[in-house]
C-alpha positions as CSV (number, residue, x, y, z in Angstrom):
1,M,0.0,0.0,0.0
2,S,1.1,3.6,-0.6
3,E,2.2,5.8,2.2
4,T,-0.9,7.9,1.7
5,A,-3.3,4.9,1.9
6,I,-1.6,3.8,5.1
7,Q,-2.0,7.2,6.7
8,I,-5.8,7.5,6.1
9,P,-7.4,8.1,9.5
10,V,-9.2,5.1,11.0
11,T,-12.2,7.3,11.7
12,T,-12.6,7.7,7.9
13,V,-12.7,3.9,7.4
14,I,-15.0,3.4,10.4
15,A,-17.6,5.9,9.0
16,M,-17.7,3.9,5.8
17,L,-18.1,0.6,7.8
18,V,-20.9,2.1,9.8
19,S,-22.8,3.2,6.7
20,I,-22.4,-0.4,5.3
21,A,-23.5,-1.9,8.7
22,E,-26.6,0.4,8.6
23,R,-27.2,-0.6,4.9
24,N,-27.2,3.1,4.1
25,W,-26.1,3.2,0.4
26,Q,-26.5,7.0,0.0
27,Q,-24.3,7.7,3.0
28,F,-21.7,5.2,1.7
29,K,-21.7,6.8,-1.8
30,S,-21.3,10.3,-0.2
31,L,-18.4,9.1,1.9
32,E,-16.8,7.4,-1.1
33,F,-17.3,10.5,-3.2
34,N,-15.7,12.8,-0.6
35,F,-12.8,10.3,-0.1
36,V,-12.0,10.3,-3.8
37,E,-12.3,14.1,-4.0
38,Q,-9.8,14.4,-1.1
39,Y,-7.3,11.6,-1.7
40,G,-7.9,10.4,-5.3
41,V,-9.2,7.2,-6.9
42,D,-5.8,5.3,-6.6
43,V,-5.8,5.7,-2.9
44,W,-9.5,4.8,-2.7
45,E,-8.8,1.6,-4.5
46,E,-6.1,0.7,-2.1
47,V,-8.1,1.5,1.0
48,F,-11.2,-0.2,-0.3
49,N,-9.3,-3.4,-1.3
50,F,-6.9,-3.7,1.7
51,R,-8.6,-2.0,4.6
52,L,-12.4,-1.8,4.1
53,K,-13.4,-4.9,2.2
54,P,-11.4,-7.4,4.3
55,A,-13.2,-6.0,7.4
56,L,-16.6,-6.9,6.1
57,D,-18.6,-9.9,7.2
58,K,-20.1,-12.1,4.5
59,E,-23.6,-10.5,4.5
60,S,-22.2,-7.0,4.4
61,D,-19.8,-7.9,1.6
62,K,-22.8,-9.4,-0.3
63,W,-24.9,-6.3,0.3
64,L,-22.2,-3.9,-0.8
65,L,-21.6,-5.9,-4.0
66,M,-25.4,-6.0,-4.8
67,Q,-25.6,-2.2,-4.3
68,K,-22.6,-1.5,-6.5
69,C,-23.9,-3.8,-9.2
70,S,-27.6,-2.8,-9.0
71,T,-27.4,0.1,-11.4
72,G,-25.2,-1.5,-14.1
73,I,-26.5,-5.1,-14.4
74,K,-30.0,-5.7,-15.6
75,S,-30.3,-9.3,-14.5
76,V,-28.2,-11.6,-12.3
77,K,-28.2,-15.3,-12.7
78,Q,-27.7,-17.2,-9.4
79,I,-25.1,-19.9,-9.7
80,A,-25.3,-22.5,-7.0
């Protein structure tokens, strides 16, 4: 991870985790937007992949994936 990504305040990550736990997509998107505005998309990718996503439980991870995909995928086929 880059030096910038390592130095992101834990409170920033916690706010995102809380919005996911509360299933508040609009709040998460707002936090994500503000993060990218402040630190850039490259740092966001690092923080998301190495700090935020690994901290999610299975249900929260699934919820987040469904939210991110809900606007771009018209149909989803469930594979057992």
